[in-house]
C-alpha positions as CSV (number, residue, x, y, z in Angstrom):
1,M,173.9,-122.9,94.3
2,S,173.4,-123.7,90.4
3,K,171.0,-122.2,88.3
4,R,170.0,-125.8,87.5
5,T,169.7,-126.8,91.4
6,A,167.8,-123.7,92.0
7,T,165.3,-124.9,89.3
8,T,165.0,-128.4,90.4
9,R,164.1,-127.5,93.5
10,I,161.6,-124.9,92.3
11,V,160.2,-128.0,90.4
12,G,160.3,-129.8,93.2
13,M,158.2,-127.6,95.7
14,I,155.4,-126.3,92.8
15,A,155.0,-130.1,92.6
16,A,155.2,-130.7,96.7
17,G,152.2,-127.9,96.5
18,I,149.8,-129.4,94.3
19,A,150.1,-132.4,95.8
20,M,149.7,-131.1,99.0
21,V,146.2,-129.2,97.8
22,F,145.3,-132.8,95.5
23,L,145.4,-134.9,99.3
24,A,144.0,-132.0,101.5
25,G,140.3,-133.4,100.6
26,G,139.7,-131.2,97.5
27,P,137.8,-132.5,94.8
28,A,139.2,-135.7,92.8
29,H,137.9,-135.4,89.2
30,A,139.1,-137.7,86.6
31,G,142.5,-139.2,86.9
32,T,143.9,-141.0,90.1
33,A,143.1,-140.1,93.9
34,T,145.4,-141.3,96.1
35,M,145.6,-141.7,100.3
36,S,148.0,-143.2,102.6
37,R,149.3,-143.0,105.6
38,T,152.6,-144.8,107.3
39,I,152.0,-147.2,110.7
40,W,154.1,-149.2,113.0
41,L,152.9,-152.9,112.7
42,L,154.3,-155.7,114.8
43,K,155.6,-159.0,113.3
44,W,154.0,-161.4,116.1
45,N,150.9,-159.9,117.6
46,S,147.7,-161.0,119.7
47,G,145.3,-160.0,117.5
48,G,142.6,-157.3,118.4
49,M,144.5,-154.7,118.4
50,A,142.8,-151.1,117.8
51,S,142.6,-150.3,113.9
52,A,144.6,-147.4,112.4
53,G,143.0,-145.8,109.1
54,I,143.0,-143.1,106.6
55,D,140.1,-141.0,105.4
56,R,138.9,-138.1,103.4
57,D,136.4,-136.4,101.8
58,I,136.3,-136.2,97.9
59,V,134.2,-134.8,95.1
60,L,134.3,-138.0,92.0
61,N,132.7,-137.6,88.4
62,G,130.6,-140.4,87.5
63,D,133.0,-142.7,85.9
64,T,134.1,-146.4,86.1
65,Y,137.1,-146.7,88.9
66,E,139.5,-149.3,89.7
67,W,140.0,-149.3,93.0
68,Q,142.5,-151.0,95.1
69,V,144.0,-151.1,98.2
70,T,148.0,-152.2,99.5
71,T,149.7,-152.2,102.4
72,T,153.7,-151.9,101.8
73,R,157.1,-152.3,103.6
74,D,158.8,-149.8,103.1
75,S,162.3,-151.5,103.6
76,S,161.4,-153.1,101.1
77,G,158.5,-152.0,98.8
78,S,156.7,-155.5,98.8
79,N,153.3,-155.2,99.0
80,Y,150.6,-157.7,101.4
81,G,147.1,-157.5,101.5
82,T,146.0,-156.0,97.8
83,A,143.0,-155.7,97.2
84,T,141.7,-154.4,93.5
85,R,137.8,-154.0,92.1
86,T,136.2,-151.8,89.4
87,I,133.3,-150.1,90.3
88,Y,131.0,-147.7,88.9
89,L,130.9,-144.6,91.0
90,A,127.8,-142.0,90.2
91,A,129.0,-138.4,90.4
92,G,129.3,-136.5,93.7
93,N,130.3,-136.6,97.2
94,Y,131.6,-139.7,99.0
95,H,133.7,-140.7,102.2
96,W,136.8,-142.3,101.6
97,S,137.7,-144.1,104.5
98,C,140.5,-147.2,105.3
99,E,141.9,-149.3,107.8
100,I,144.5,-151.7,108.4
101,T,142.5,-154.0,111.2
102,N,144.2,-156.9,113.2
103,P,141.2,-159.4,113.0
104,A,143.9,-162.7,114.0
105,E,146.8,-163.3,116.0
106,N,150.1,-163.0,113.5
107,G,147.2,-161.4,110.6
108,Y,146.3,-158.5,109.6
109,Q,143.8,-157.3,106.9
110,N,143.0,-153.7,104.8
111,F,139.6,-153.0,105.0
112,C,138.1,-149.6,102.8
113,S,134.6,-147.9,102.2
114,L,132.9,-145.4,100.3
115,R,130.0,-144.0,101.6
116,P,127.9,-141.5,98.9
117,S,125.8,-138.6,100.5
118,S,123.0,-140.7,99.5
119,G,123.0,-144.3,98.4
120,D,124.4,-147.1,99.5
121,T,127.9,-147.6,100.6
122,A,130.5,-149.5,98.7
123,W,133.2,-152.2,100.5
124,L,136.6,-153.5,100.2
125,A,138.7,-155.7,102.1
126,S,141.9,-157.9,101.0
127,V,142.2,-161.3,103.0
128,I,144.4,-161.7,106.0
129,Y,148.2,-161.7,105.7
130,A,150.8,-161.9,108.1
131,I,154.0,-159.7,107.3
132,P,157.4,-160.4,107.5
133,G,158.8,-158.5,110.5
134,S,157.9,-155.2,112.4
135,G,158.7,-152.0,110.8
136,D,157.2,-149.7,109.2
137,Y,154.7,-150.3,106.5
138,T,152.4,-148.1,104.8
139,L,148.7,-148.5,104.1
140,T,147.8,-147.1,100.1
141,S,144.5,-146.5,98.4
142,R,143.9,-145.5,95.1
143,L,140.9,-144.6,92.9
144,T,141.7,-144.8,89.3
145,A,138.7,-143.5,86.8
146,L,139.2,-145.6,83.8
147,Y,137.5,-143.4,81.0
148,K,138.0,-140.3,82.3
């Protein structure tokens, strides 16, 4: 193995380790926090499927955030059900949860919440959308601090 290949692998392992610590539910201070999950979805469905989701506990600095949720088709990279909002979040602990639901025949919807340890829960929901075919889709939500 060349020295360059070994260095590239080591840098990749360090980056993956840092990403795993960040995504494992540790504090998310300034910058961007992301969570995602790949889910098999059927193009033709009867509606009313059980939801599939992801969640984590995070610690945020008080800031204005851009909050986004989207579903991406893994084979094409196309986005579906994208919703975005700008929201001020006070410093503190939050429970962040997102899911794909199937509220209508052949339709899906992305739905997220941010629940602080005290106070009102914030919500983010996409419109109901159709997908072009059965396959793997990745549900992703991001919180990006705008002022850091």
